Backbone of each chain as nested JSON, in Angstrom:
{
  "chains": [
    {"id": "A", "residues": [
      {"number": 1, "name": "UNK", "atoms": {"N": [0.918, -1.157, 0.032], "CA": [-0.049, 0.026, -0.108], "C": [0.815, 1.343, -0.089]}},
      {"number": 2, "name": "UNK", "atoms": {"N": [2.238, 1.182, 0.266], "CA": [2.892, 2.409, 0.502], "C": [3.446, 2.729, -0.785]}},
      {"number": 3, "name": "UNK", "atoms": {"N": [3.556, 1.647, -1.681], "CA": [4.224, 1.906, -2.966], "C": [3.338, 2.864, -3.669]}},
      {"number": 4, "name": "UNK", "atoms": {"N": [1.939, 2.721, -3.773], "CA": [1.246, 3.713, -4.535], "C": [1.182, 5.155, -3.945]}},
      {"number": 5, "name": "UNK", "atoms": {"N": [1.193, 5.142, -2.684], "CA": [1.444, 6.395, -2.036], "C": [2.822, 7.239, -2.482]}},
      {"number": 6, "name": "UNK", "atoms": {"N": [3.908, 6.489, -2.714], "CA": [5.253, 6.916, -3.241], "C": [5.049, 7.407, -4.641]}},
      {"number": 7, "name": "UNK", "atoms": {"N": [4.376, 6.507, -5.482], "CA": [4.252, 6.942, -6.806], "C": [3.302, 8.234, -6.967]}},
      {"number": 8, "name": "UNK", "atoms": {"N": [2.35, 8.238, -6.185], "CA": [1.478, 9.563, -6.211], "C": [2.261, 10.67, -5.62]}},
      {"number": 9, "name": "UNK", "atoms": {"N": [3.152, 10.707, -4.688], "CA": [3.884, 11.726, -4.251], "C": [4.919, 12.09, -5.458]}},
      {"number": 10, "name": "UNK", "atoms": {"N": [5.693, 11.188, -5.917], "CA": [6.754, 11.386, -7.056], "C": [5.836, 12.211, -8.044]}},
      {"number": 11, "name": "UNK", "atoms": {"N": [4.749, 11.866, -8.461], "CA": [3.929, 12.307, -9.55], "C": [3.6, 13.757, -9.34]}},
      {"number": 12, "name": "UNK", "atoms": {"N": [3.123, 14.241, -8.188], "CA": [2.818, 15.448, -7.871], "C": [4.193, 16.445, -7.704]}},
      {"number": 13, "name": "UNK", "atoms": {"N": [5.203, 15.905, -7.171], "CA": [6.272, 16.599, -7.025], "C": [6.995, 17.05, -8.494]}},
      {"number": 14, "name": "UNK", "atoms": {"N": [7.123, 15.937, -9.324], "CA": [7.579, 16.147, -10.6], "C": [6.737, 17.102, -11.575]}},
      {"number": 15, "name": "UNK", "atoms": {"N": [5.475, 17.129, -11.269], "CA": [4.574, 18.061, -12.044], "C": [4.792, 19.401, -11.626]}},
      {"number": 16, "name": "UNK", "atoms": {"N": [4.934, 19.589, -10.329], "CA": [5.236, 20.86, -9.824], "C": [6.613, 21.388, -10.276]}},
      {"number": 17, "name": "UNK", "atoms": {"N": [7.551, 20.618, -10.41], "CA": [8.684, 21.043, -10.815], "C": [8.638, 21.396, -12.484]}},
      {"number": 18, "name": "UNK", "atoms": {"N": [7.823, 20.446, -13.181], "CA": [7.552, 21.002, -14.604], "C": [6.857, 22.212, -14.588]}},
      {"number": 19, "name": "UNK", "atoms": {"N": [5.912, 22.568, -13.786], "CA": [5.293, 23.789, -13.942], "C": [6.323, 25.221, -13.587]}},
      {"number": 20, "name": "UNK", "atoms": {"N": [6.938, 25.059, -12.655], "CA": [7.665, 25.95, -12.127], "C": [9.261, 26.129, -12.671]}},
      {"number": 21, "name": "UNK", "atoms": {"N": [9.496, 25.233, -13.699], "CA": [10.63, 25.385, -14.598], "C": [10.266, 26.339, -15.654]}},
      {"number": 22, "name": "UNK", "atoms": {"N": [11.193, 27.237, -15.905], "CA": [10.936, 28.05, -17.047], "C": [11.674, 27.598, -18.256]}},
      {"number": 23, "name": "UNK", "atoms": {"N": [12.731, 26.86, -18.293], "CA": [13.45, 26.563, -19.562], "C": [12.732, 25.162, -20.161]}},
      {"number": 24, "name": "UNK", "atoms": {"N": [12.398, 25.23, -21.253], "CA": [11.505, 24.082, -21.89], "C": [12.378, 22.809, -21.955]}},
      {"number": 25, "name": "UNK", "atoms": {"N": [13.656, 22.991, -22.182], "CA": [14.336, 21.88, -22.275], "C": [14.547, 21.088, -20.956]}},
      {"number": 26, "name": "UNK", "atoms": {"N": [14.671, 21.791, -19.855], "CA": [14.65, 21.177, -18.53], "C": [13.35, 20.817, -18.181]}},
      {"number": 27, "name": "UNK", "atoms": {"N": [12.086, 21.156, -18.815], "CA": [10.906, 20.677, -18.454], "C": [10.8, 19.191, -18.726]}},
      {"number": 28, "name": "UNK", "atoms": {"N": [11.402, 18.651, -19.887], "CA": [11.056, 17.474, -20.372], "C": [11.5, 16.264, -19.687]}},
      {"number": 29, "name": "UNK", "atoms": {"N": [12.658, 16.133, -18.916], "CA": [12.918, 14.948, -17.993], "C": [12.016, 14.861, -16.812]}},
      {"number": 30, "name": "UNK", "atoms": {"N": [11.413, 15.925, -16.518], "CA": [10.435, 15.847, -15.337], "C": [9.07, 15.383, -15.837]}},
      {"number": 31, "name": "UNK", "atoms": {"N": [8.71, 15.733, -17.215], "CA": [7.496, 15.106, -17.992], "C": [7.758, 13.598, -17.878]}},
      {"number": 32, "name": "UNK", "atoms": {"N": [8.833, 13.144, -18.194], "CA": [9.023, 11.481, -18.286], "C": [8.874, 11.113, -16.831]}},
      {"number": 33, "name": "UNK", "atoms": {"N": [9.266, 11.814, -15.755], "CA": [9.066, 11.512, -14.523], "C": [7.602, 11.032, -14.083]}},
      {"number": 34, "name": "UNK", "atoms": {"N": [6.813, 12.26, -14.568], "CA": [5.404, 12.012, -14.331], "C": [4.668, 10.763, -14.961]}},
      {"number": 35, "name": "UNK", "atoms": {"N": [5.235, 10.615, -16.262], "CA": [4.722, 9.482, -17.006], "C": [4.914, 8.267, -16.296]}},
      {"number": 36, "name": "UNK", "atoms": {"N": [6.297, 8.045, -15.799], "CA": [6.567, 6.759, -15.053], "C": [5.792, 6.939, -13.802]}},
      {"number": 37, "name": "UNK", "atoms": {"N": [5.731, 7.758, -13.043], "CA": [4.942, 7.652, -11.853], "C": [3.487, 7.138, -12.006]}},
      {"number": 38, "name": "UNK", "atoms": {"N": [2.835, 7.914, -13.188], "CA": [1.386, 7.569, -13.196], "C": [1.446, 6.231, -14.04]}},
      {"number": 39, "name": "UNK", "atoms": {"N": [2.407, 5.79, -14.504], "CA": [2.388, 4.365, -14.851], "C": [2.229, 3.143, -13.703]}},
      {"number": 40, "name": "UNK", "atoms": {"N": [3.101, 3.679, -12.719], "CA": [3.148, 2.887, -11.413], "C": [1.839, 2.913, -10.749]}},
      {"number": 41, "name": "UNK", "atoms": {"N": [0.958, 4.005, -10.747], "CA": [-0.254, 4.323, -10.191], "C": [-1.198, 3.284, -10.901]}},
      {"number": 42, "name": "UNK", "atoms": {"N": [-1.083, 3.175, -12.291], "CA": [-2.055, 2.437, -13.116], "C": [-1.709, 0.926, -12.727]}},
      {"number": 43, "name": "UNK", "atoms": {"N": [-0.488, 0.556, -12.636], "CA": [-0.487, -0.75, -12.579], "C": [-0.668, -1.25, -10.999]}},
      {"number": 44, "name": "UNK", "atoms": {"N": [-0.663, -0.299, -9.988], "CA": [-0.831, -0.977, -8.573], "C": [-2.377, -0.59, -8.309]}},
      {"number": 45, "name": "UNK", "atoms": {"N": [-3.252, -0.024, -9.284], "CA": [-4.422, 0.498, -8.787], "C": [-5.492, -0.582, -8.702]}},
      {"number": 46, "name": "UNK", "atoms": {"N": [-5.376, -1.47, -9.435], "CA": [-6.675, -2.413, -9.874], "C": [-6.212, -3.763, -10.084]}},
      {"number": 47, "name": "UNK", "atoms": {"N": [-6.431, -4.772, -9.099], "CA": [-6.045, -6.044, -9.259], "C": [-6.688, -6.683, -10.269]}},
      {"number": 48, "name": "UNK", "atoms": {"N": [-6.344, -6.819, -11.641], "CA": [-7.047, -7.489, -12.647], "C": [-5.874, -7.662, -13.679]}},
      {"number": 49, "name": "UNK", "atoms": {"N": [-6.063, -8.775, -14.534], "CA": [-4.936, -9.172, -15.356], "C": [-4.652, -8.142, -16.588]}},
      {"number": 50, "name": "UNK", "atoms": {"N": [-5.899, -7.418, -17.001], "CA": [-5.366, -6.534, -18.284], "C": [-4.915, -5.133, -17.761]}},
      {"number": 51, "name": "UNK", "atoms": {"N": [-4.758, -5.076, -16.409], "CA": [-4.334, -3.571, -15.965], "C": [-2.748, -3.494, -16.553]}},
      {"number": 52, "name": "UNK", "atoms": {"N": [-2.048, -4.475, -16.698], "CA": [-0.693, -4.23, -16.903], "C": [-0.672, -4.128, -18.437]}},
      {"number": 53, "name": "UNK", "atoms": {"N": [-1.646, -4.569, -19.265], "CA": [-1.576, -4.093, -20.634], "C": [-2.068, -2.829, -20.709]}},
      {"number": 54, "name": "UNK", "atoms": {"N": [-3.08, -2.116, -19.712], "CA": [-3.021, -0.704, -19.903], "C": [-2.038, 0.107, -19.472]}},
      {"number": 55, "name": "UNK", "atoms": {"N": [-1.189, -0.476, -18.518], "CA": [-0.084, 0.318, -17.998], "C": [1.004, 0.278, -19.053]}},
      {"number": 56, "name": "UNK", "atoms": {"N": [1.163, -0.799, -19.864], "CA": [2.331, -0.822, -20.86], "C": [1.747, 0.145, -21.993]}},
      {"number": 57, "name": "UNK", "atoms": {"N": [0.684, 0.158, -22.402], "CA": [0.054, 1.069, -23.51], "C": [0.335, 2.442, -23.152]}},
      {"number": 58, "name": "UNK", "atoms": {"N": [0.034, 2.8, -21.677], "CA": [0.091, 4.323, -21.597], "C": [1.686, 4.583, -21.377]}},
      {"number": 59, "name": "UNK", "atoms": {"N": [2.595, 3.631, -21.078], "CA": [3.994, 3.953, -20.962], "C": [4.687, 4.102, -22.353]}},
      {"number": 60, "name": "UNK", "atoms": {"N": [4.097, 3.286, -23.302], "CA": [4.543, 3.474, -24.614], "C": [4.158, 4.857, -25.226]}},
      {"number": 61, "name": "UNK", "atoms": {"N": [2.873, 5.014, -24.951], "CA": [2.224, 6.364, -25.528], "C": [2.764, 7.479, -24.937]}},
      {"number": 62, "name": "UNK", "atoms": {"N": [3.054, 7.539, -23.694], "CA": [3.543, 8.883, -23.04], "C": [5.072, 9.163, -23.438]}},
      {"number": 63, "name": "UNK", "atoms": {"N": [5.802, 7.936, -23.455], "CA": [7.121, 8.006, -23.794], "C": [7.229, 8.55, -25.216]}},
      {"number": 64, "name": "UNK", "atoms": {"N": [6.493, 8.156, -26.17], "CA": [6.286, 8.608, -27.373], "C": [6.2, 10.047, -27.461]}},
      {"number": 65, "name": "UNK", "atoms": {"N": [5.049, 10.542, -26.629], "CA": [4.617, 11.848, -27.007], "C": [5.71, 12.843, -26.444]}},
      {"number": 66, "name": "UNK", "atoms": {"N": [6.375, 12.442, -25.168], "CA": [7.331, 13.464, -24.737], "C": [8.547, 13.378, -25.647]}},
      {"number": 67, "name": "UNK", "atoms": {"N": [8.895, 12.341, -26.165], "CA": [10.134, 12.325, -26.972], "C": [9.738, 12.956, -28.543]}},
      {"number": 68, "name": "UNK", "atoms": {"N": [8.562, 13.016, -29.002], "CA": [8.006, 13.695, -30.066], "C": [8.204, 15.198, -29.828]}},
      {"number": 69, "name": "UNK", "atoms": {"N": [7.776, 15.763, -28.651], "CA": [7.881, 16.982, -28.206], "C": [9.366, 17.599, -28.172]}},
      {"number": 70, "name": "UNK", "atoms": {"N": [10.171, 16.612, -27.503], "CA": [11.488, 16.967, -27.534], "C": [12.192, 17.09, -28.762]}},
      {"number": 71, "name": "UNK", "atoms": {"N": [11.974, 16.168, -29.659], "CA": [12.496, 16.254, -30.89], "C": [12.072, 17.169, -31.865]}},
      {"number": 72, "name": "UNK", "atoms": {"N": [10.873, 17.593, -31.742], "CA": [10.315, 18.739, -32.613], "C": [10.882, 20.058, -31.936]}},
      {"number": 73, "name": "UNK", "atoms": {"N": [11.018, 20.168, -30.624], "CA": [11.738, 21.348, -30.008], "C": [13.088, 21.47, -30.493]}},
      {"number": 74, "name": "UNK", "atoms": {"N": [13.918, 20.417, -30.631], "CA": [15.231, 20.396, -30.911], "C": [15.474, 20.706, -32.477]}},
      {"number": 75, "name": "UNK", "atoms": {"N": [14.528, 20.943, -33.181], "CA": [14.571, 21.216, -34.602], "C": [14.182, 20.309, -35.531]}},
      {"number": 76, "name": "UNK", "atoms": {"N": [13.86, 19.136, -35.191], "CA": [13.404, 17.953, -36.235], "C": [14.603, 17.414, -36.817]}},
      {"number": 77, "name": "UNK", "atoms": {"N": [14.046, 16.628, -37.961], "CA": [15.103, 16.187, -38.992], "C": [15.654, 17.172, -39.749]}},
      {"number": 78, "name": "UNK", "atoms": {"N": [17.045, 17.213, -40.118], "CA": [17.553, 17.931, -41.082], "C": [17.27, 17.533, -42.415]}},
      {"number": 79, "name": "UNK", "atoms": {"N": [17.089, 18.485, -43.422], "CA": [16.814, 17.975, -44.742], "C": [18.099, 18.492, -45.406]}},
      {"number": 80, "name": "UNK", "atoms": {"N": [18.85, 17.383, -45.694], "CA": [20.203, 17.389, -46.353], "C": [19.957, 17.664, -47.902]}},
      {"number": 81, "name": "UNK", "atoms": {"N": [21.03, 17.25, -48.591], "CA": [21.081, 17.723, -49.995], "C": [21.099, 19.161, -50.558]}}
    ]},
    {"id": "B", "residues": [
      {"number": 1, "name": "UNK", "atoms": {"N": [-10.15, 3.551, -4.942], "CA": [-9.134, 4.342, -5.013], "C": [-9.066, 5.188, -3.577]}},
      {"number": 2, "name": "UNK", "atoms": {"N": [-8.146, 5.16, -2.864], "CA": [-8.215, 5.971, -1.67], "C": [-7.856, 7.415, -1.814]}},
      {"number": 3, "name": "UNK", "atoms": {"N": [-8.053, 8.134, -0.695], "CA": [-8.044, 9.446, -0.693], "C": [-6.657, 10.239, -1.295]}},
      {"number": 4, "name": "UNK", "atoms": {"N": [-5.794, 9.684, -0.705], "CA": [-4.219, 10.493, -1.143], "C": [-4.131, 10.252, -2.589]}},
      {"number": 5, "name": "UNK", "atoms": {"N": [-4.478, 9.207, -3.298], "CA": [-4.115, 8.837, -4.747], "C": [-5.236, 9.749, -5.383]}},
      {"number": 6, "name": "UNK", "atoms": {"N": [-6.541, 10.062, -4.946], "CA": [-7.466, 10.702, -5.589], "C": [-7.156, 12.276, -5.688]}},
      {"number": 7, "name": "UNK", "atoms": {"N": [-6.449, 12.574, -4.504], "CA": [-6.067, 14.068, -4.405], "C": [-4.992, 14.361, -5.263]}},
      {"number": 8, "name": "UNK", "atoms": {"N": [-3.923, 13.367, -5.298], "CA": [-2.827, 13.741, -6.174], "C": [-3.197, 13.818, -7.469]}},
      {"number": 9, "name": "UNK", "atoms": {"N": [-4.132, 12.83, -8.035], "CA": [-4.498, 13.0, -9.514], "C": [-5.333, 14.071, -9.704]}},
      {"number": 10, "name": "UNK", "atoms": {"N": [-6.215, 14.694, -8.77], "CA": [-6.803, 15.701, -9.044], "C": [-5.909, 17.099, -9.088]}},
      {"number": 11, "name": "UNK", "atoms": {"N": [-4.767, 16.883, -8.261], "CA": [-3.816, 18.043, -8.237], "C": [-3.185, 17.917, -9.732]}},
      {"number": 12, "name": "UNK", "atoms": {"N": [-2.909, 16.8, -9.883], "CA": [-2.261, 16.762, -11.552], "C": [-3.102, 17.438, -12.559]}},
      {"number": 13, "name": "UNK", "atoms": {"N": [-4.408, 17.04, -12.499], "CA": [-5.497, 17.649, -13.639], "C": [-5.402, 19.243, -13.432]}},
      {"number": 14, "name": "UNK", "atoms": {"N": [-5.533, 19.721, -12.219], "CA": [-5.842, 21.048, -12.002], "C": [-4.616, 21.799, -12.421]}},
      {"number": 15, "name": "UNK", "atoms": {"N": [-3.437, 21.499, -11.911], "CA": [-2.296, 22.183, -12.389], "C": [-1.789, 22.112, -13.881]}},
      {"number": 16, "name": "UNK", "atoms": {"N": [-2.27, 20.887, -14.342], "CA": [-2.023, 21.057, -16.015], "C": [-3.038, 21.755, -16.598]}},
      {"number": 17, "name": "UNK", "atoms": {"N": [-4.16, 21.768, -16.154], "CA": [-5.269, 22.662, -16.792], "C": [-4.782, 24.305, -16.741]}},
      {"number": 18, "name": "UNK", "atoms": {"N": [-4.384, 24.725, -15.371], "CA": [-4.002, 26.051, -15.203], "C": [-2.732, 26.37, -15.89]}},
      {"number": 19, "name": "UNK", "atoms": {"N": [-1.721, 25.557, -16.037], "CA": [-0.668, 25.87, -16.747], "C": [-0.757, 25.917, -18.313]}},
      {"number": 20, "name": "UNK", "atoms": {"N": [-1.818, 25.028, -18.627], "CA": [-2.006, 25.268, -20.188], "C": [-2.841, 26.626, -20.503]}},
      {"number": 21, "name": "UNK", "atoms": {"N": [-3.523, 27.012, -19.558], "CA": [-4.266, 28.222, -20.002], "C": [-3.173, 29.524, -19.724]}},
      {"number": 22, "name": "UNK", "atoms": {"N": [-2.12, 29.228, -18.766], "CA": [-1.391, 30.448, -18.565], "C": [-0.24, 30.47, -19.559]}},
      {"number": 23, "name": "UNK", "atoms": {"N": [0.255, 29.475, -19.968], "CA": [1.456, 29.455, -20.685], "C": [1.308, 30.184, -22.105]}},
      {"number": 24, "name": "UNK", "atoms": {"N": [2.394, 30.761, -22.698], "CA": [2.35, 31.432, -23.725], "C": [3.101, 30.624, -25.018]}},
      {"number": 25, "name": "UNK", "atoms": {"N": [4.246, 29.895, -24.653], "CA": [4.862, 29.064, -25.73], "C": [4.108, 27.764, -26.231]}},
      {"number": 26, "name": "UNK", "atoms": {"N": [3.847, 27.484, -27.393], "CA": [3.112, 26.398, -27.794], "C": [3.722, 25.029, -27.39]}},
      {"number": 27, "name": "UNK", "atoms": {"N": [5.032, 25.061, -27.204], "CA": [5.685, 23.72, -26.48], "C": [5.194, 23.554, -25.14]}},
      {"number": 28, "name": "UNK", "atoms": {"N": [5.263, 24.794, -24.433], "CA": [4.901, 24.55, -22.862], "C": [3.683, 24.226, -22.761]}},
      {"number": 29, "name": "UNK", "atoms": {"N": [2.698, 24.803, -23.618], "CA": [1.329, 24.333, -23.629], "C": [1.085, 22.734, -23.893]}},
      {"number": 30, "name": "UNK", "atoms": {"N": [1.589, 22.34, -24.926], "CA": [1.782, 20.875, -25.103], "C": [2.055, 20.058, -23.831]}},
      {"number": 31, "name": "UNK", "atoms": {"N": [3.239, 20.691, -23.152], "CA": [3.688, 19.795, -22.125], "C": [2.657, 20.037, -20.954]}},
      {"number": 32, "name": "UNK", "atoms": {"N": [2.11, 20.943, -20.822], "CA": [0.974, 21.164, -19.761], "C": [-0.395, 20.138, -19.91]}},
      {"number": 33, "name": "UNK", "atoms": {"N": [-0.517, 20.119, -21.359], "CA": [-1.743, 19.219, -21.693], "C": [-1.403, 17.727, -21.396]}},
      {"number": 34, "name": "UNK", "atoms": {"N": [-0.08, 17.51, -21.539], "CA": [0.491, 16.082, -21.335], "C": [0.226, 15.763, -19.877]}},
      {"number": 35, "name": "UNK", "atoms": {"N": [0.611, 16.74, -18.888], "CA": [0.316, 16.538, -17.597], "C": [-1.076, 16.335, -17.287]}},
      {"number": 36, "name": "UNK", "atoms": {"N": [-2.016, 16.983, -17.836], "CA": [-3.415, 16.981, -17.678], "C": [-3.85, 15.439, -18.024]}},
      {"number": 37, "name": "UNK", "atoms": {"N": [-3.36, 15.073, -19.301], "CA": [-3.902, 13.789, -19.721], "C": [-3.4, 12.78, -18.74]}},
      {"number": 38, "name": "UNK", "atoms": {"N": [-2.226, 12.926, -18.132], "CA": [-1.741, 11.794, -17.107], "C": [-2.5, 11.643, -15.872]}},
      {"number": 39, "name": "UNK", "atoms": {"N": [-3.197, 13.046, -15.502], "CA": [-3.807, 13.113, -14.47], "C": [-5.224, 12.097, -14.547]}},
      {"number": 40, "name": "UNK", "atoms": {"N": [-5.706, 12.132, -15.713], "CA": [-7.151, 11.495, -15.72], "C": [-7.099, 10.1, -16.078]}},
      {"number": 41, "name": "UNK", "atoms": {"N": [-5.831, 9.454, -16.165], "CA": [-5.772, 8.081, -16.398], "C": [-6.27, 7.113, -15.154]}},
      {"number": 42, "name": "UNK", "atoms": {"N": [-5.783, 7.445, -14.063], "CA": [-6.02, 6.573, -12.862], "C": [-7.786, 6.667, -12.623]}},
      {"number": 43, "name": "UNK", "atoms": {"N": [-8.427, 7.755, -12.938], "CA": [-9.816, 7.91, -12.849], "C": [-10.616, 7.033, -13.735]}},
      {"number": 44, "name": "UNK", "atoms": {"N": [-9.912, 6.851, -14.991], "CA": [-10.366, 5.898, -16.009], "C": [-10.323, 4.371, -15.512]}},
      {"number": 45, "name": "UNK", "atoms": {"N": [-8.938, 4.15, -15.004], "CA": [-8.653, 2.606, -14.556], "C": [-9.404, 2.402, -13.342]}},
      {"number": 46, "name": "UNK", "atoms": {"N": [-9.781, 3.208, -12.34], "CA": [-10.519, 3.121, -11.158], "C": [-11.933, 2.47, -11.447]}},
      {"number": 47, "name": "UNK", "atoms": {"N": [-12.618, 2.998, -12.411], "CA": [-13.862, 2.287, -12.782], "C": [-13.842, 1.168, -13.611]}},
      {"number": 48, "name": "UNK", "atoms": {"N": [-12.682, 0.773, -13.986], "CA": [-12.572, -0.768, -14.543], "C": [-12.672, -0.604, -16.253]}},
      {"number": 49, "name": "UNK", "atoms": {"N": [-12.581, 0.544, -16.708], "CA": [-12.628, 0.753, -18.097], "C": [-11.403, 0.619, -18.696]}},
      {"number": 50, "name": "UNK", "atoms": {"N": [-10.905, -0.591, -18.819], "CA": [-9.46, -0.99, -19.212], "C": [-9.229, -0.816, -20.619]}},
      {"number": 51, "name": "UNK", "atoms": {"N": [-10.215, -1.208, -21.611], "CA": [-10.207, -1.021, -22.93], "C": [-10.385, 0.363, -23.128]}},
      {"number": 52, "name": "UNK", "atoms": {"N": [-10.977, 1.344, -22.569], "CA": [-11.018, 2.647, -22.813], "C": [-9.758, 3.33, -22.548]}},
      {"number": 53, "name": "UNK", "atoms": {"N": [-9.088, 2.801, -21.502], "CA": [-7.861, 3.204, -21.157], "C": [-6.878, 2.947, -21.993]}},
      {"number": 54, "name": "UNK", "atoms": {"N": [-6.897, 1.906, -22.669], "CA": [-5.804, 1.47, -23.523], "C": [-6.004, 2.241, -24.964]}},
      {"number": 55, "name": "UNK", "atoms": {"N": [-7.475, 2.318, -25.392], "CA": [-7.571, 3.162, -26.542], "C": [-6.915, 4.559, -26.245]}},
      {"number": 56, "name": "UNK", "atoms": {"N": [-7.344, 5.188, -25.28], "CA": [-6.907, 6.674, -24.976], "C": [-5.363, 6.836, -24.904]}},
      {"number": 57, "name": "UNK", "atoms": {"N": [-4.713, 5.855, -24.322], "CA": [-3.479, 6.038, -24.224], "C": [-2.737, 5.776, -25.583]}},
      {"number": 58, "name": "UNK", "atoms": {"N": [-3.31, 5.219, -26.54], "CA": [-2.815, 5.181, -27.865], "C": [-3.157, 6.384, -28.782]}},
      {"number": 59, "name": "UNK", "atoms": {"N": [-4.154, 6.916, -28.294], "CA": [-4.67, 7.868, -29.318], "C": [-4.163, 9.506, -28.995]}},
      {"number": 60, "name": "UNK", "atoms": {"N": [-4.135, 9.523, -27.488], "CA": [-3.7, 10.884, -27.076], "C": [-2.387, 11.369, -27.546]}},
      {"number": 61, "name": "UNK", "atoms": {"N": [-1.333, 10.489, -27.656], "CA": [-0.079, 10.857, -28.366], "C": [-0.027, 11.129, -29.842]}},
      {"number": 62, "name": "UNK", "atoms": {"N": [-0.994, 10.587, -30.483], "CA": [-1.173, 10.812, -32.07], "C": [-1.853, 12.195, -32.265]}},
      {"number": 63, "name": "UNK", "atoms": {"N": [-2.594, 12.724, -31.327], "CA": [-3.246, 14.038, -31.357], "C": [-2.062, 15.094, -31.077]}},
      {"number": 64, "name": "UNK", "atoms": {"N": [-1.156, 14.632, -30.244], "CA": [-0.27, 15.749, -29.829], "C": [0.812, 15.678, -30.973]}},
      {"number": 65, "name": "UNK", "atoms": {"N": [1.079, 14.709, -31.644], "CA": [1.883, 14.538, -32.939], "C": [1.363, 15.569, -33.882]}},
      {"number": 66, "name": "UNK", "atoms": {"N": [0.129, 15.305, -34.157], "CA": [-0.615, 16.045, -35.189], "C": [-0.442, 17.537, -35.036]}},
      {"number": 67, "name": "UNK", "atoms": {"N": [-0.643, 17.934, -33.788], "CA": [-0.531, 19.347, -33.327], "C": [0.657, 19.818, -33.481]}},
      {"number": 68, "name": "UNK", "atoms": {"N": [2.015, 18.948, -33.227], "CA": [3.279, 19.189, -33.316], "C": [3.6, 19.424, -34.826]}},
      {"number": 69, "name": "UNK", "atoms": {"N": [3.041, 18.932, -35.689], "CA": [3.233, 19.302, -37.121], "C": [2.821, 20.843, -37.421]}},
      {"number": 70, "name": "UNK", "atoms": {"N": [1.916, 21.214, -36.82], "CA": [1.425, 22.718, -36.992], "C": [2.536, 23.75, -36.551]}},
      {"number": 71, "name": "UNK", "atoms": {"N": [2.916, 23.514, -35.156], "CA": [3.784, 24.437, -34.229], "C": [5.376, 23.958, -34.619]}},
      {"number": 72, "name": "UNK", "atoms": {"N": [5.746, 23.648, -35.576], "CA": [7.114, 23.316, -35.77], "C": [7.769, 24.62, -35.834]}},
      {"number": 73, "name": "UNK", "atoms": {"N": [9.158, 24.495, -35.181], "CA": [9.728, 25.966, -35.032], "C": [10.492, 26.117, -36.514]}},
      {"number": 74, "name": "UNK", "atoms": {"N": [10.321, 27.467, -36.995], "CA": [11.086, 27.971, -38.083], "C": [12.589, 27.806, -37.984]}},
      {"number": 75, "name": "UNK", "atoms": {"N": [13.281, 27.626, -39.168], "CA": [14.768, 27.52, -39.036], "C": [15.111, 29.047, -39.061]}},
      {"number": 76, "name": "UNK", "atoms": {"N": [16.041, 29.213, -38.022], "CA": [16.446, 30.626, -37.808], "C": [17.371, 31.027, -38.966]}}
    ]}
  ]
}
């Protein structure tokens, strides 16, 4: 029972760090921390076998999202030639 | 869901919404929207709608990627 409390505390702390950080590049690692903590909450919340599939889907989706934001902010793919 | 986790997820939704309203930069707005969507997932899971949660987890990043195509930074 203590594990889900730790995950919730980490999620709120990382979200506050994201909000009060002014540099966009420094926001993105804490966005990943929020995603990991929410994945932990989802996996621990409901004792059902499909819950782990939902947690895995959320993990993949949120990591893809934050990496897409980081890649676009850094300039995207360079057009050579 | 007990009270501590409920309050934590509510805080995530509220500060994500407030930051999405107050930010000026489009990338910071997208980051705040991502925090808001993170906050609603434990509420969907808590009711037992696991298929809805899986579909939402796969569709929400696609919408973010479509918005990112619009707000790409211009080369300096």
